[in-house]
N, CA, C and O atoms as a MOPAC input file, in Angstrom:
PM7 MOZYME 1SCF
protein

 N    -41.18200 1  -274.75600 1   145.31700 1
 C    -41.50200 1  -273.67100 1   144.36700 1
 C    -42.44400 1  -274.54700 1   143.12400 1
 O    -42.18300 1  -275.68900 1   142.74400 1
 N    -43.37400 1  -273.84400 1   142.71800 1
 C    -43.85700 1  -274.41400 1   141.73100 1
 C    -43.29800 1  -274.52600 1   140.36900 1
 O    -42.55000 1  -273.60900 1   140.03000 1
 N    -43.54900 1  -275.59700 1   139.42000 1
 C    -42.80000 1  -275.89800 1   138.51000 1
 C    -43.48000 1  -275.15600 1   137.20200 1
 O    -44.48600 1  -275.57000 1   136.62700 1
 N    -42.91400 1  -274.26600 1   136.93300 1
 C    -42.60500 1  -273.33900 1   135.78900 1
 C    -42.59000 1  -274.00400 1   134.41500 1
 O    -41.68800 1  -274.80800 1   134.17900 1
 N    -43.50100 1  -273.74200 1   133.50100 1
 C    -43.17700 1  -274.43900 1   132.15400 1
 C    -42.48500 1  -273.26000 1   131.12800 1
 O    -43.05100 1  -272.20100 1   130.85800 1
 N    -41.58900 1  -273.53100 1   130.78400 1
 C    -41.11400 1  -272.63400 1   129.48500 1
 C    -41.73400 1  -273.05200 1   128.51900 1
 O    -41.89500 1  -274.24500 1   128.26100 1
 N    -42.25600 1  -271.88100 1   127.71500 1
 C    -42.55800 1  -272.24900 1   126.10900 1
 C    -41.33600 1  -272.34800 1   125.43200 1
 O    -40.33200 1  -271.65400 1   125.59300 1
 N    -41.56400 1  -273.50400 1   124.47100 1
 C    -40.60100 1  -273.64600 1   123.36300 1
 C    -40.43400 1  -272.45800 1   122.60300 1
 O    -41.44300 1  -272.09400 1   122.00000 1
 N    -39.31500 1  -271.69600 1   122.46800 1
 C    -39.16000 1  -270.58900 1   121.94200 1
 C    -39.28300 1  -270.72100 1   120.02300 1
 O    -39.79900 1  -269.96500 1   119.20000 1
 N    -38.50000 1  -272.12100 1   119.86800 1
 C    -38.41600 1  -272.11500 1   118.28800 1
 C    -39.67400 1  -272.20100 1   117.83600 1
 O    -40.05200 1  -271.40100 1   116.97900 1
 N    -40.66100 1  -273.33600 1   118.41400 1
 C    -41.85600 1  -273.61600 1   118.04900 1
 C    -42.79000 1  -272.15500 1   117.88600 1
 O    -43.39700 1  -271.93000 1   116.83900 1
 N    -42.81500 1  -271.36600 1   118.85400 1
 C    -43.39500 1  -270.44700 1   118.49300 1
 C    -43.00600 1  -269.17600 1   117.80700 1
 O    -43.69700 1  -268.20500 1   117.50000 1
 N    -41.44400 1  -269.47200 1   117.60400 1
 C    -41.04500 1  -268.16100 1   116.83500 1
 C    -41.45400 1  -268.77400 1   115.22600 1
 O    -41.97600 1  -268.05800 1   114.37100 1
 N    -41.10000 1  -270.25200 1   115.01200 1
 C    -41.64600 1  -270.54300 1   113.29900 1
 C    -43.30100 1  -270.33000 1   113.29800 1
 O    -43.83400 1  -270.06200 1   112.22100 1
 N    -43.89000 1  -270.41600 1   114.17100 1
 C    -45.56600 1  -270.32600 1   114.04900 1
 C    -46.12700 1  -268.65500 1   114.28400 1
 O    -47.28600 1  -268.25200 1   114.18100 1
 N    -45.09600 1  -267.99500 1   114.57100 1
 C    -45.30000 1  -266.25800 1   114.18500 1
 C    -44.89200 1  -266.29800 1   113.01000 1
 O    -45.74100 1  -265.79400 1   112.27400 1
 N    -43.77800 1  -266.74100 1   112.31800 1
 C    -43.32200 1  -266.39300 1   111.01000 1
 C    -44.07400 1  -266.92400 1   109.91600 1
 O    -44.14500 1  -266.40500 1   108.80100 1
 N    -44.74300 1  -268.19400 1   110.35700 1
 C    -45.81200 1  -268.35300 1   109.51000 1
 C    -46.85200 1  -267.83600 1   109.22600 1
 O    -47.31300 1  -267.79700 1   108.08500 1
 N    -47.52700 1  -267.22300 1   110.53000 1
 C    -48.58800 1  -266.49100 1   110.64100 1
 C    -48.31300 1  -265.15200 1   110.01300 1
 O    -49.26400 1  -264.50000 1   109.58400 1
 N    -47.02600 1  -264.67100 1   109.92300 1
 C    -46.66900 1  -263.30900 1   109.56900 1
 C    -47.06200 1  -263.35700 1   107.87000 1
 O    -47.80500 1  -262.61600 1   107.22500 1
 N    -46.05300 1  -264.81900 1   107.34200 1
 C    -46.39400 1  -264.76800 1   106.08900 1
 C    -47.65000 1  -265.24100 1   105.75700 1
 O    -47.50700 1  -265.47700 1   104.55700 1
 N    -48.56100 1  -265.47500 1   105.98400 1
 C    -49.89100 1  -265.51000 1   105.78200 1
 C    -50.39100 1  -264.14200 1   105.90000 1
 O    -51.25200 1  -263.73500 1   105.11900 1
 N    -50.00000 1  -263.54800 1   106.64500 1
 C    -50.82100 1  -262.16800 1   106.64300 1
 C    -50.40300 1  -261.49000 1   105.61900 1
 O    -51.27100 1  -260.94000 1   104.94100 1
 N    -49.00400 1  -261.34300 1   105.22900 1
 C    -48.21300 1  -260.80900 1   103.95900 1
 C    -48.82700 1  -260.93000 1   102.69400 1
 O    -49.03800 1  -260.05200 1   101.85800 1
 N    -49.11600 1  -262.27300 1   102.66300 1
 C    -49.41600 1  -263.24300 1   101.40100 1
 C    -51.12300 1  -262.72400 1   101.40000 1
 O    -51.63900 1  -262.76600 1   100.28300 1
 N    -51.79500 1  -262.36700 1   102.25500 1
 C    -53.70200 1  -262.02800 1   102.12000 1
 C    -53.20700 1  -260.65200 1   102.13900 1
 O    -54.01500 1  -259.99500 1   101.48300 1
 N    -52.22200 1  -259.85800 1   102.59700 1
 C    -52.36000 1  -258.38100 1   102.02600 1
 C    -51.82300 1  -258.18500 1   100.80500 1
 O    -52.21600 1  -257.13300 1   100.30100 1
 N    -51.02800 1  -258.83900 1   100.10300 1
 C    -50.81600 1  -258.83900 1    98.81700 1
 C    -51.94000 1  -259.07100 1    97.82000 1
 O    -52.21600 1  -258.45300 1    96.79200 1
 N    -52.53300 1  -260.15500 1    98.40700 1
 C    -53.62400 1  -260.47700 1    97.36900 1
 C    -54.83700 1  -259.23000 1    97.56700 1
 O    -55.69000 1  -259.16800 1    96.68100 1
 N    -54.90100 1  -258.41700 1    98.51700 1
 C    -55.67000 1  -257.29900 1    98.89300 1
 C    -55.26300 1  -256.14900 1    97.95600 1
 O    -56.04500 1  -255.37800 1    97.40000 1
 N    -54.29100 1  -256.14900 1    97.89000 1
 C    -53.14900 1  -255.23500 1    97.31000 1
 C    -53.61400 1  -255.17500 1    95.70500 1
 O    -53.97200 1  -254.15900 1    95.10900 1
 N    -53.50500 1  -256.66800 1    95.10300 1
 C    -53.55100 1  -256.69100 1    93.72800 1
 C    -54.90100 1  -256.75500 1    93.34100 1
 O    -55.26900 1  -256.37200 1    92.23000 1
 N    -55.83700 1  -257.32200 1    94.38300 1
 C    -57.36300 1  -257.24700 1    93.78000 1
 C    -57.54000 1  -255.70100 1    93.55000 1
 O    -57.76200 1  -255.27000 1    92.41900 1
 N    -57.42600 1  -254.77900 1    94.77100 1
 C    -57.67100 1  -253.65300 1    94.65800 1
 C    -57.23200 1  -252.66900 1    93.42600 1
 O    -57.94900 1  -251.78700 1    92.95200 1
 N    -55.96100 1  -252.98800 1    93.02200 1
 C    -55.42800 1  -252.88000 1    91.84700 1
 C    -56.25300 1  -253.07800 1    90.92200 1
 O    -56.85800 1  -252.20800 1    90.29600 1
 N    -56.31600 1  -254.18200 1    90.79300 1
 C    -57.23100 1  -254.61500 1    89.54800 1
 C    -58.80000 1  -254.12000 1    89.49100 1
 O    -59.34700 1  -253.91400 1    88.40800 1
 N    -59.39500 1  -253.96800 1    90.59000 1
 C    -60.52800 1  -253.20200 1    90.29900 1
 C    -60.12400 1  -251.71200 1    90.16500 1
 O    -60.88100 1  -251.00900 1    89.49600 1
 N    -59.24100 1  -251.25200 1    90.60900 1
 C    -59.08700 1  -249.89200 1    90.29200 1
 C    -59.00400 1  -249.59600 1    88.78200 1
 O    -59.70600 1  -248.72600 1    88.26700 1
 N    -58.07300 1  -250.38900 1    88.04700 1
 C    -57.61200 1  -250.76400 1    86.81300 1
 C    -59.05500 1  -250.51300 1    85.98300 1
 O    -59.32700 1  -249.63100 1    85.16800 1
 N    -60.04000 1  -251.83600 1    86.59900 1
 C    -60.88600 1  -252.04500 1    85.49100 1
 C    -62.18700 1  -250.66700 1    85.67100 1
 O    -62.95900 1  -250.39600 1    84.75200 1
 N    -62.19200 1  -250.01100 1    86.89300 1
 C    -62.81700 1  -248.78300 1    87.13900 1
 C    -62.45100 1  -247.72800 1    85.84100 1
 O    -63.19300 1  -247.31700 1    84.94900 1
 N    -61.02700 1  -247.46200 1    86.09600 1
 C    -60.58700 1  -246.44100 1    85.23400 1
 C    -60.90500 1  -247.00900 1    83.71400 1
 O    -61.08300 1  -246.13000 1    82.87100 1
 N    -60.99400 1  -248.35100 1    83.28200 1
 C    -61.38300 1  -248.69000 1    81.92800 1
 C    -62.57500 1  -248.28800 1    81.61500 1
 O    -62.64100 1  -247.68800 1    80.54300 1
 N    -63.90700 1  -248.47200 1    82.42000 1
 C    -64.77500 1  -248.18300 1    82.26500 1
 C    -64.93400 1  -246.92300 1    81.89900 1
 O    -65.34300 1  -246.66100 1    80.76800 1
 N    -64.62000 1  -245.90700 1    82.84900 1
 C    -64.82000 1  -244.48600 1    82.98600 1
 C    -64.09900 1  -244.16300 1    81.65600 1
 O    -64.73500 1  -243.25000 1    81.13000 1
 N    -63.09200 1  -244.50300 1    80.91800 1
 C    -62.40400 1  -243.98700 1    79.97000 1
 C    -63.46200 1  -244.27300 1    78.68900 1
 O    -63.54700 1  -243.51700 1    77.72100 1
 N    -64.32300 1  -245.61700 1    78.87600 1
 C    -65.24600 1  -246.00900 1    77.90700 1
 C    -66.39900 1  -244.79200 1    77.77000 1
 O    -66.74200 1  -244.10800 1    76.80600 1
 N    -66.70100 1  -244.82100 1    78.73100 1
 C    -67.74000 1  -243.73300 1    79.39900 1
 C    -67.58800 1  -242.27900 1    78.44200 1
 O    -68.31200 1  -241.79300 1    77.57400 1
 N    -66.43000 1  -241.90000 1    78.98200 1
 C    -65.65100 1  -240.70800 1    78.31800 1
 C    -65.51200 1  -240.58500 1    76.76500 1
 O    -65.69300 1  -239.49200 1    76.22800 1
 N    -65.14800 1  -241.85200 1    75.94000 1
 C    -65.10500 1  -241.92800 1    74.64200 1
 C    -66.48200 1  -241.77100 1    74.37400 1
 O    -66.65900 1  -240.92600 1    73.49700 1
 N    -67.60900 1  -242.31700 1    74.84200 1
 C    -68.85400 1  -242.23900 1    74.18800 1
 C    -69.69600 1  -240.86200 1    74.22400 1
 O    -70.50700 1  -240.41000 1    73.41600 1
 N    -69.13100 1  -240.27100 1    75.65700 1
 C    -69.97500 1  -238.70500 1    75.76700 1
 C    -69.07900 1  -238.06800 1    74.68700 1
 O    -69.72800 1  -237.09700 1    74.29800 1
 N    -67.75900 1  -238.12500 1    73.90900 1
 C    -66.96800 1  -237.22800 1    73.48200 1
 C    -67.43900 1  -237.91900 1    72.13300 1
 O    -66.92400 1  -237.16200 1    71.31000 1
 N    -68.03500 1  -238.79300 1    71.47800 1
 C    -68.32600 1  -239.32700 1    70.50700 1
 C    -69.83600 1  -238.71100 1    69.78300 1
 O    -70.03700 1  -238.29600 1    68.64200 1
 N    -70.61600 1  -238.82600 1    70.76800 1
 C    -72.03500 1  -238.39800 1    70.62900 1
 C    -71.74900 1  -236.71300 1    69.86500 1
 O    -72.11500 1  -236.45000 1    68.72000 1
 N    -71.04100 1  -235.73200 1    70.77300 1
 C    -71.39600 1  -234.54100 1    70.12000 1
 C    -70.81900 1  -234.50100 1    68.66500 1
 O    -71.44200 1  -233.80700 1    67.86100 1
 N    -69.51700 1  -235.27100 1    68.15800 1
 C    -69.13800 1  -235.27500 1    67.36300 1
 C    -70.20800 1  -235.55700 1    65.95200 1
 O    -70.27200 1  -234.95500 1    64.88000 1
 N    -70.93100 1  -236.65800 1    66.44600 1
 C    -71.74400 1  -237.28900 1    65.50400 1
 C    -72.61100 1  -236.42100 1    65.42900 1
 O    -72.84800 1  -236.21000 1    64.24000 1
 N    -73.25000 1  -235.76700 1    66.12400 1
 C    -74.20400 1  -234.93700 1    65.97800 1
 C    -73.95700 1  -233.66300 1    65.34700 1
 O    -74.80300 1  -233.11800 1    64.63700 1
 N    -72.73200 1  -233.13600 1    65.60600 1
 C    -71.79600 1  -231.92200 1    64.50800 1
 C    -72.03700 1  -232.71200 1    63.02000 1
 O    -72.55100 1  -232.23900 1    62.00700 1
 N    -71.70400 1  -233.54200 1    63.15000 1
 C    -71.11400 1  -234.11500 1    61.40300 1
 C    -72.61000 1  -234.14200 1    60.72100 1
 O    -72.73300 1  -233.81500 1    59.54000 1
 N    -73.84600 1  -234.58100 1    61.58200 1
 C    -75.04800 1  -234.81500 1    60.94200 1
 C    -75.55700 1  -233.38500 1    60.73700 1
 O    -76.37300 1  -233.15700 1    59.84400 1
 N    -75.11200 1  -232.44600 1    61.51400 1
 C    -75.59200 1  -230.93900 1    61.15100 1
 C    -74.95900 1  -230.39500 1    59.89300 1
 O    -75.44200 1  -229.59300 1    59.09300 1
 N    -73.35900 1  -231.20600 1    59.87500 1
 C    -72.93700 1  -230.30600 1    58.86200 1
 C    -73.40100 1  -231.29900 1    57.57200 1
 O    -73.44300 1  -230.77700 1    56.45800 1
 N    -73.64600 1  -232.30500 1    57.67500 1
 C    -74.49000 1  -232.90600 1    56.34600 1
 C    -75.79900 1  -232.47100 1    56.06300 1
 O    -76.41100 1  -232.79000 1    55.04300 1
 N    -76.19400 1  -231.81000 1    56.87700 1
 C    -77.67200 1  -231.12000 1    57.14100 1
 C    -77.42700 1  -229.92800 1    55.95600 1
 O    -77.99900 1  -229.84800 1    54.86900 1
 N    -76.54200 1  -229.15900 1    56.43900 1
 C    -75.87600 1  -227.79000 1    55.93300 1
 C    -75.66000 1  -228.07000 1    54.40400 1
 O    -76.25500 1  -227.52700 1    53.47300 1
 N    -74.69900 1  -229.01600 1    54.34200 1
 C    -74.12600 1  -229.46600 1    53.05100 1
 C    -75.27900 1  -229.42800 1    51.77500 1
 O    -75.42800 1  -228.67500 1    50.81300 1
 N    -76.05500 1  -230.70400 1    52.30400 1
 C    -77.41200 1  -231.12400 1    51.62600 1
 C    -78.13900 1  -229.52800 1    51.12100 1
 O    -78.42100 1  -229.32200 1    49.94100 1
 N    -78.33500 1  -228.66100 1    52.03300 1
 C    -78.88600 1  -227.35500 1    52.10700 1
 C    -78.31400 1  -226.61900 1    51.07000 1
 O    -79.02200 1  -226.37900 1    50.09200 1
 N    -77.03500 1  -226.17200 1    51.10400 1
 C    -76.36900 1  -225.68500 1    50.41300 1
 C    -76.43000 1  -226.11600 1    48.93400 1
 O    -76.72400 1  -225.23500 1    48.12700 1
 N    -76.18800 1  -227.36500 1    48.47400 1
 C    -76.09400 1  -228.14600 1    47.61900 1
 C    -77.32100 1  -228.22500 1    46.70300 1
 O    -77.28600 1  -228.28900 1    45.47400 1
 N    -78.70400 1  -228.20900 1    47.69300 1
 C    -79.81500 1  -227.73400 1    46.70700 1
 C    -79.96200 1  -226.59800 1    46.43000 1
 O    -79.90400 1  -226.27400 1    45.24400 1
 N    -80.21100 1  -225.58600 1    47.47900 1
 C    -79.72500 1  -224.02300 1    46.94800 1
 C    -79.03800 1  -223.87200 1    45.77700 1
 O    -79.55900 1  -223.20000 1    44.88700 1
 N    -77.74800 1  -224.47200 1    45.57600 1
 C    -77.08500 1  -223.99900 1    44.37300 1
 C    -77.78900 1  -224.43700 1    43.22200 1
 O    -77.95900 1  -223.74900 1    42.21600 1
 N    -78.24200 1  -225.73200 1    43.40800 1
 C    -78.51100 1  -226.24200 1    42.23100 1
 C    -80.21800 1  -225.24800 1    41.91300 1
 O    -80.62900 1  -224.84800 1    40.82300 1
 N    -80.65400 1  -225.15100 1    42.80400 1
 C    -82.03000 1  -224.06000 1    42.54700 1
 C    -81.78200 1  -222.77800 1    41.85000 1
 O    -82.48900 1  -222.18200 1    41.03700 1
 N    -80.48600 1  -222.44700 1    42.40200 1
 C    -79.95700 1  -220.97200 1    41.86500 1
 C    -79.42400 1  -221.24100 1    40.56600 1
 O    -79.57300 1  -220.31100 1    39.77400 1
 N    -78.66200 1  -222.57900 1    39.99300 1
 C    -78.31200 1  -222.54700 1    38.97200 1
 C    -79.54600 1  -223.09800 1    37.72900 1
 O    -79.31400 1  -223.07300 1    36.52000 1
 N    -80.46000 1  -223.43100 1    38.15800 1
 C    -81.31800 1  -223.55100 1    37.18900 1
 C    -82.06400 1  -222.65700 1    36.73300 1
 O    -82.56700 1  -222.63800 1    35.61000 1
 N    -82.20700 1  -221.64200 1    37.82200 1
 C    -82.83200 1  -220.46800 1    37.61300 1
 C    -82.00300 1  -219.26600 1    36.72700 1
 O    -82.52900 1  -218.52800 1    35.89400 1
 N    -80.88400 1  -219.26800 1    37.04000 1
 C    -80.08800 1  -218.69100 1    35.96600 1
 C    -79.90000 1  -219.11100 1    34.62900 1
 O    -79.92800 1  -218.35200 1    33.66000 1
 N    -79.72200 1  -220.25400 1    34.59100 1
 C    -79.99900 1  -220.88200 1    33.24400 1
 C    -81.32100 1  -220.24800 1    32.11800 1
 O    -81.37000 1  -219.80200 1    30.97200 1
 N    -82.32200 1  -220.53800 1    33.28500 1
 C    -83.80000 1  -220.21500 1    32.75800 1
 C    -83.22900 1  -218.62400 1    32.09300 1
 O    -83.10500 1  -218.44300 1    30.88100 1
 N    -82.96100 1  -217.68000 1    33.02200 1
 C    -82.97400 1  -216.50400 1    32.95300 1
 C    -81.75500 1  -216.29600 1    31.63700 1
 O    -82.03800 1  -215.36900 1    30.87900 1
 N    -80.75600 1  -216.88100 1    31.38200 1
 C    -79.71200 1  -216.60900 1    30.27900 1
 C    -80.49000 1  -217.22600 1    29.16100 1
 O    -80.47700 1  -216.51800 1    28.15400 1
 N    -81.26100 1  -218.49800 1    29.02800 1
 C    -82.05600 1  -218.85000 1    27.92100 1
 C    -83.05400 1  -217.68200 1    27.54000 1
 O    -83.12100 1  -217.16100 1    26.42700 1
 N    -83.64500 1  -217.43000 1    28.39600 1
 C    -84.80700 1  -216.28400 1    28.20600 1
 C    -83.75600 1  -214.69000 1    27.25500 1
 O    -83.97400 1  -214.20700 1    26.14300 1
 N    -82.89200 1  -214.38300 1    28.08600 1
 C    -82.31400 1  -213.29200 1    27.35100 1
 C    -81.59900 1  -213.43700 1    26.08500 1
 O    -81.43900 1  -212.55500 1    25.24200 1
 N    -81.11800 1  -214.84000 1    26.03400 1
 C    -80.56000 1  -215.05600 1    24.70900 1
 C    -81.72000 1  -214.99400 1    23.65800 1
 O    -81.49000 1  -214.36300 1    22.62600 1
 N    -82.99000 1  -215.61100 1    23.82400 1
 C    -84.07100 1  -215.63900 1    23.06500 1
 C    -84.53000 1  -214.29300 1    22.40200 1
 O    -84.95100 1  -214.08000 1    21.26500 1
 N    -84.30400 1  -213.39200 1    23.53500 1
 C    -84.74600 1  -211.99400 1    23.36000 1
 C    -83.90800 1  -211.11400 1    22.49800 1
 O    -84.39000 1  -210.21400 1    21.80900 1
 N    -82.58100 1  -211.41500 1    22.55900 1
 C    -81.47800 1  -210.87800 1    21.81400 1
 C    -81.60700 1  -211.51700 1    19.91300 1
 O    -81.20900 1  -210.95100 1    18.89500 1
 N    -82.11500 1  -212.48300 1    20.02500 1
 C    -82.07400 1  -213.44800 1    18.70900 1
 C    -82.67500 1  -212.07300 1    17.43700 1
 O    -82.07900 1  -211.77300 1    16.40300 1
 N    -83.69900 1  -211.59000 1    17.83600 1
 C    -84.35000 1  -210.78200 1    16.57700 1
 C    -83.35600 1  -209.59600 1    16.48700 1
 O    -83.60700 1  -208.68400 1    15.69900 1
 N    -82.43600 1  -209.56800 1    17.11800 1
 C    -81.48400 1  -208.23400 1    17.31700 1
 C    -80.25700 1  -208.75200 1    16.40200 1
 O    -79.63500 1  -208.14100 1    15.53400 1
 N    -80.10700 1  -210.08100 1    16.87500 1
 C    -78.72600 1  -210.67800 1    16.15600 1
 C    -78.96100 1  -210.83400 1    14.62300 1
 O    -78.11500 1  -210.63000 1    13.75300 1
 N    -80.24300 1  -211.22800 1    14.43700 1
 C    -80.87800 1  -211.43100 1    12.74200 1
 C    -80.55300 1  -209.89700 1    11.96700 1
 O    -80.55000 1  -209.76000 1    10.74400 1
 N    -80.34200 1  -209.03700 1    12.73800 1
 C    -80.37800 1  -207.72600 1    11.84400 1
 C    -79.08800 1  -207.25600 1    11.92300 1
 O    -78.92900 1  -206.07700 1    11.60300 1
 N    -78.14300 1  -207.88100 1    12.26600 1
 C    -76.69300 1  -207.67100 1    12.46200 1
 C    -76.29900 1  -207.86600 1    11.05200 1
 O    -77.01700 1  -208.56300 1    10.33500 1
 N    -74.92000 1  -207.16100 1    10.45400 1
 C    -74.30900 1  -208.10100 1     9.29300 1
 C    -73.74200 1  -208.99600 1     9.98400 1
 O    -73.58800 1  -209.15100 1    11.19500 1
 N    -73.29600 1  -209.86600 1     8.62100 1
 C    -72.86100 1  -211.27800 1     8.74700 1
 C    -71.72100 1  -211.21100 1     9.88000 1
 O    -71.62100 1  -211.78900 1    10.96200 1
 N    -71.08000 1  -210.48700 1     9.36000 1
 C    -69.51400 1  -210.37300 1    10.61800 1
 C    -69.64100 1  -210.39700 1    11.94100 1
 O    -69.14500 1  -211.18600 1    12.74500 1
 N    -70.69300 1  -209.01700 1    12.20800 1
 C    -71.24600 1  -208.87300 1    13.66900 1
 C    -71.87300 1  -210.02800 1    14.24400 1
 O    -71.70500 1  -210.35800 1    15.41800 1
 N    -72.57600 1  -210.62900 1    13.44500 1
 C    -73.36200 1  -211.66700 1    13.83000 1
 C    -72.44600 1  -212.98100 1    14.03000 1
 O    -72.56200 1  -213.38600 1    15.18700 1
 N    -71.70700 1  -213.64700 1    13.37400 1
 C    -70.57600 1  -214.15600 1    13.51600 1
 C    -69.74000 1  -213.98300 1    14.79000 1
 O    -69.33600 1  -215.00200 1    15.34900 1
 N    -69.50800 1  -213.02300 1    15.19100 1
 C    -68.63500 1  -212.58800 1    16.33600 1
 C    -69.80900 1  -212.86900 1    17.58900 1
 O    -69.71700 1  -213.58900 1    18.58400 1
 N    -70.79300 1  -212.11400 1    17.17700 1
 C    -71.88300 1  -212.61700 1    18.45900 1
 C    -72.13400 1  -213.82800 1    18.88500 1
 O    -72.41600 1  -214.02800 1    20.06700 1
 N    -72.06400 1  -214.83300 1    17.95800 1
 C    -72.31900 1  -216.30600 1    18.17200 1
 C    -71.28800 1  -216.60300 1    18.70500 1
 O    -71.45000 1  -217.28700 1    19.71600 1
 N    -69.76400 1  -216.25800 1    18.32100 1
 C    -68.51100 1  -216.81000 1    19.03500 1
 C    -68.59900 1  -216.32800 1    20.60200 1
 O    -68.30500 1  -217.17600 1    21.44400 1
 N    -68.99600 1  -214.98700 1    21.05600 1
 C    -69.29800 1  -214.29800 1    22.03500 1
 C    -69.96100 1  -215.45200 1    22.89600 1
 O    -69.49900 1  -215.98400 1    23.90500 1
 N    -71.17500 1  -215.71200 1    22.23900 1
 C    -72.21500 1  -216.47500 1    23.22300 1
 C    -71.43800 1  -217.92200 1    23.18000 1
 O    -71.25300 1  -218.39500 1    24.30100 1
 N    -71.13400 1  -218.41400 1    22.49100 1
 C    -70.51100 1  -219.57200 1    22.96900 1
 C    -69.18400 1  -219.59500 1    23.76600 1
 O    -68.72500 1  -220.63000 1    24.25100 1
 N    -68.71500 1  -218.61300 1    23.84800 1
 C    -67.37800 1  -218.43800 1    24.64000 1
 C    -67.83600 1  -218.41500 1    26.24900 1
 O    -67.36500 1  -218.98200 1    27.23600 1
 N    -69.02300 1  -217.46100 1    26.06000 1
 C    -69.63800 1  -217.43100 1    27.51200 1
 C    -70.34600 1  -218.70000 1    27.81000 1
 O    -70.13300 1  -219.02000 1    28.98000 1
 N    -71.11500 1  -219.54500 1    27.18100 1
 C    -71.42100 1  -220.46800 1    27.52300 1
 C    -70.76000 1  -221.89500 1    27.95800 1
 O    -71.25700 1  -222.79800 1    28.63100 1
 N    -69.31500 1  -221.78500 1    27.27700 1
 C    -68.48200 1  -222.50500 1    27.80400 1
 C    -68.07000 1  -222.28700 1    29.22300 1
 O    -68.08900 1  -223.16800 1    30.08300 1
 N    -67.64100 1  -220.86700 1    29.43100 1
 C    -67.29200 1  -220.26600 1    30.58000 1
 C    -68.22900 1  -220.51600 1    32.03500 1
 O    -67.75600 1  -220.47900 1    33.17100 1
 N    -69.61700 1  -220.76800 1    31.69600 1
 C    -70.62400 1  -220.81500 1    32.82200 1
 C    -70.56600 1  -222.13000 1    32.55100 1
 O    -70.95600 1  -222.56100 1    33.63700 1
 N    -70.32400 1  -223.26200 1    31.76500 1
 C    -70.48300 1  -224.55300 1    32.21300 1
 C    -69.18000 1  -224.79300 1    32.89200 1
 O    -69.28400 1  -225.77800 1    33.62400 1
 N    -67.91100 1  -224.22500 1    32.92600 1
 C    -66.93900 1  -224.51100 1    33.77000 1
 C    -67.17100 1  -224.32100 1    35.29500 1
 O    -67.01300 1  -225.18500 1    36.15800 1
 N    -67.61100 1  -222.91700 1    35.49000 1
 C    -68.29200 1  -222.26000 1    36.50400 1
 C    -68.90500 1  -223.31100 1    37.45200 1
 O    -68.55600 1  -223.88200 1    38.48500 1
 N    -70.09500 1  -223.30900 1    36.54400 1
 C    -71.05800 1  -224.39300 1    36.97700 1
 C    -70.40300 1  -225.48900 1    37.33600 1
 O    -70.75500 1  -225.95000 1    38.42200 1
 N    -69.38800 1  -226.16800 1    36.65600 1
 C    -69.21800 1  -227.61900 1    37.07800 1
 C    -68.32300 1  -227.59500 1    38.13900 1
 O    -68.42900 1  -228.62200 1    38.80800 1
 N    -67.45900 1  -226.80300 1    38.56500 1
 C    -66.86900 1  -226.48400 1    39.60400 1
 C    -67.46200 1  -225.98400 1    40.99300 1
 O    -66.89900 1  -226.19800 1    42.06700 1
 N    -68.66600 1  -225.29400 1    40.85300 1
 C    -69.62300 1  -224.70500 1    41.78700 1
 C    -70.29600 1  -226.04200 1    42.28400 1
 O    -70.37900 1  -226.30500 1    43.48400 1
 N    -70.79900 1  -226.91800 1    41.23400 1
 C    -71.88500 1  -228.11500 1    41.59900 1
 C    -70.67800 1  -229.31900 1    42.41900 1
 O    -70.84600 1  -230.14700 1    43.31400 1
 N    -69.37100 1  -228.88600 1    41.54800 1
 C    -68.52200 1  -230.27600 1    42.42100 1
 C    -68.49900 1  -229.88000 1    43.95500 1
 O    -68.68700 1  -230.68900 1    44.86400 1
 N    -68.24800 1  -228.56000 1    44.12000 1
 C    -67.64000 1  -228.50200 1    45.70700 1
 C    -69.18100 1  -228.64600 1    46.52200 1
 O    -69.31100 1  -229.26800 1    47.57600 1
 N    -70.34200 1  -227.91800 1    45.78100 1
 C    -71.45400 1  -227.94400 1    46.68600 1
 C    -71.84100 1  -229.55300 1    47.04600 1
 O    -72.28900 1  -229.97500 1    48.11200 1
 N    -71.55800 1  -230.24000 1    45.94300 1
 C    -72.04900 1  -231.87300 1    46.15200 1
 C    -73.54800 1  -232.22000 1    45.47600 1
 O    -74.01400 1  -233.35700 1    45.55800 1

């Protein structure tokens, strides 16, 4: 009968356990590496999305600033024209006021003064809002 060699079971078992441990370690490194890459990819996508969302906001803010400037300019123009019109009207009524009796003239001056004060308050509020 030929001589049959029986492999040592304990040596093969410890080698198999060592190989299995190496494979498990390598698999763990692969899983951790894939997780890190996935996290980095998510971070890059988050930054890109934040950039895309920030661009329209700045565009809208720029448009609003432009509109505010246009409204402010229009308010100033209207204010200047109204002041010019009021000055012309007041100048036109001066000859009529001179013909009024003293009491009526004083009342007219008081009314003009109060109207001027009211206009100044309204103008100040409008100009503050219009910027």
